[in-house]
C-alpha positions as a printed NumPy array, in Angstrom:
array([[-86.035,   9.722,  14.086],
       [-83.294,  12.067,  14.159],
       [-81.231,  12.012,  17.594],
       [-82.77 ,  15.543,  18.616],
       [-85.935,  14.704,  18.633],
       [-85.056,  11.271,  20.649],
       [-83.633,  13.588,  23.187],
       [-86.706,  15.327,  23.251],
       [-89.285,  12.166,  23.721],
       [-86.511,  11.314,  26.281],
       [-87.234,  14.701,  28.237],
       [-90.909,  14.403,  28.163],
       [-91.265,  11.041,  29.196],
       [-88.791,  11.813,  32.368],
       [-90.724,  14.753,  33.056],
       [-93.918,  12.531,  33.277],
       [-91.78 ,  10.531,  35.724],
       [-90.685,   7.364,  33.994],
       [-87.459,   5.799,  34.693],
       [-84.768,   5.137,  32.287],
       [-85.565,   1.861,  31.494],
       [-89.562,   2.728,  31.426],
       [-88.054,   5.316,  28.543],
       [-86.043,   2.53 ,  26.862],
       [-89.15 ,   0.213,  26.428],
       [-91.002,   3.342,  25.351],
       [-88.736,   4.309,  22.622],
       [-88.449,   0.458,  21.08 ],
       [-92.224,   0.521,  21.005],
       [-91.525,   3.983,  18.505],
       [-88.8  ,   3.284,  16.407],
       [-86.118,   0.685,  14.995],
       [-83.553,   3.359,  15.45 ],
       [-84.347,   3.964,  19.005],
       [-81.056,   4.426,  20.885],
       [-79.412,   1.798,  23.237],
       [-80.021,   2.257,  27.575],
       [-76.863,   3.769,  27.955],
       [-77.538,   6.931,  26.095],
       [-81.158,   7.094,  27.503],
       [-79.579,   6.745,  30.995],
       [-77.319,   9.842,  30.294],
       [-80.037,  11.863,  28.926],
       [-82.086,  11.278,  31.787],
       [-79.136,  11.933,  34.03 ],
       [-78.696,  15.44 ,  32.485],
       [-81.986,  16.499,  32.47 ],
       [-81.951,  15.519,  36.399],
       [-79.188,  17.595,  36.889],
       [-80.877,  20.763,  35.422],
       [-80.159,  20.447,  31.443],
       [-83.188,  22.126,  29.626],
       [-81.862,  21.961,  25.962],
       [-82.848,  19.329,  23.728],
       [-80.43 ,  19.798,  21.431],
       [-77.94 ,  17.1  ,  21.988],
       [-75.268,  17.915,  19.504],
       [-75.078,  21.521,  20.695],
       [-71.2  ,  22.639,  20.035],
       [-69.089,  22.785,  23.459],
       [-67.699,  26.039,  23.951],
       [-63.561,  26.263,  24.573],
       [-61.028,  26.115,  22.215],
       [-61.545,  25.804,  18.517],
       [-60.979,  22.693,  16.837],
       [-59.371,  24.204,  13.474],
       [-56.076,  25.304,  14.805],
       [-54.446,  25.465,  10.964],
       [-56.026,  29.015,  10.098],
       [-54.836,  30.135,   6.705],
       [-52.729,  33.12 ,   8.08 ],
       [-50.72 ,  30.141,  10.454],
       [-50.513,  28.058,   7.016],
       [-48.755,  30.959,   5.239],
       [-46.628,  31.917,   7.909],
       [-45.242,  28.132,   8.192],
       [-45.035,  28.643,   4.536],
       [-43.063,  31.984,   4.599],
       [-40.515,  30.567,   7.098],
       [-40.046,  27.499,   5.209],
       [-39.161,  29.232,   1.875],
       [-37.188,  31.894,   3.765],
       [-35.158,  29.087,   5.544],
       [-35.443,  25.57 ,   3.783],
       [-33.39 ,  24.217,   6.696],
       [-35.633,  25.187,   9.532],
       [-36.135,  23.024,  12.556],
       [-39.712,  21.889,  13.235],
       [-39.201,  22.922,  16.633],
       [-38.253,  26.165,  15.491],
       [-41.832,  26.593,  13.6  ],
       [-43.494,  25.708,  16.631],
       [-41.598,  28.592,  18.328],
       [-42.527,  30.821,  15.822],
       [-46.34 ,  29.932,  15.26 ],
       [-46.902,  28.85 ,  18.78 ],
       [-48.831,  26.03 ,  17.479],
       [-48.162,  22.161,  18.656],
       [-45.427,  20.325,  17.125],
       [-48.414,  17.646,  15.692],
       [-50.205,  20.481,  14.273],
       [-46.884,  21.862,  12.161],
       [-46.114,  18.755,  11.198],
       [-49.402,  18.14 ,   9.663],
       [-49.659,  21.818,   8.203],
       [-46.412,  20.923,   6.408],
       [-47.373,  17.448,   5.097],
       [-50.773,  17.663,   4.475],
       [-51.324,  21.285,   3.865],
       [-48.24 ,  22.375,   2.114],
       [-47.257,  19.055,   0.783],
       [-43.854,  19.378,   1.935],
       [-41.658,  16.216,   2.773],
       [-38.176,  15.752,   4.123],
       [-35.98 ,  14.545,   1.158],
       [-32.686,  13.738,   2.45 ],
       [-31.313,  12.252,   6.301],
       [-27.822,  11.973,   7.298]])
């Protein structure tokens, strides 16, 4: 069974009044790939708090995961081509993204590396 199917079964058994321990025992009878006790307990706890969705992998709202958009990558590339001695700190200020993301764009996306040091 898939994770979402387990979540739906856990919700059903919780609504029948079973405890997390009883739910875990019931899931073990039906499937070898049943989740451990901790996830069962957490899902039951979520349902007690009023969660209605059985979509356990629902995307979280908030900040996007991907910051390195093509526009930002192109902006970093253009700045570096204009001034090859530009500092990472200046790129951070120009683009408004984190230091680590700028380093990631330079090394992974653009394939650039530091060629010399003092």
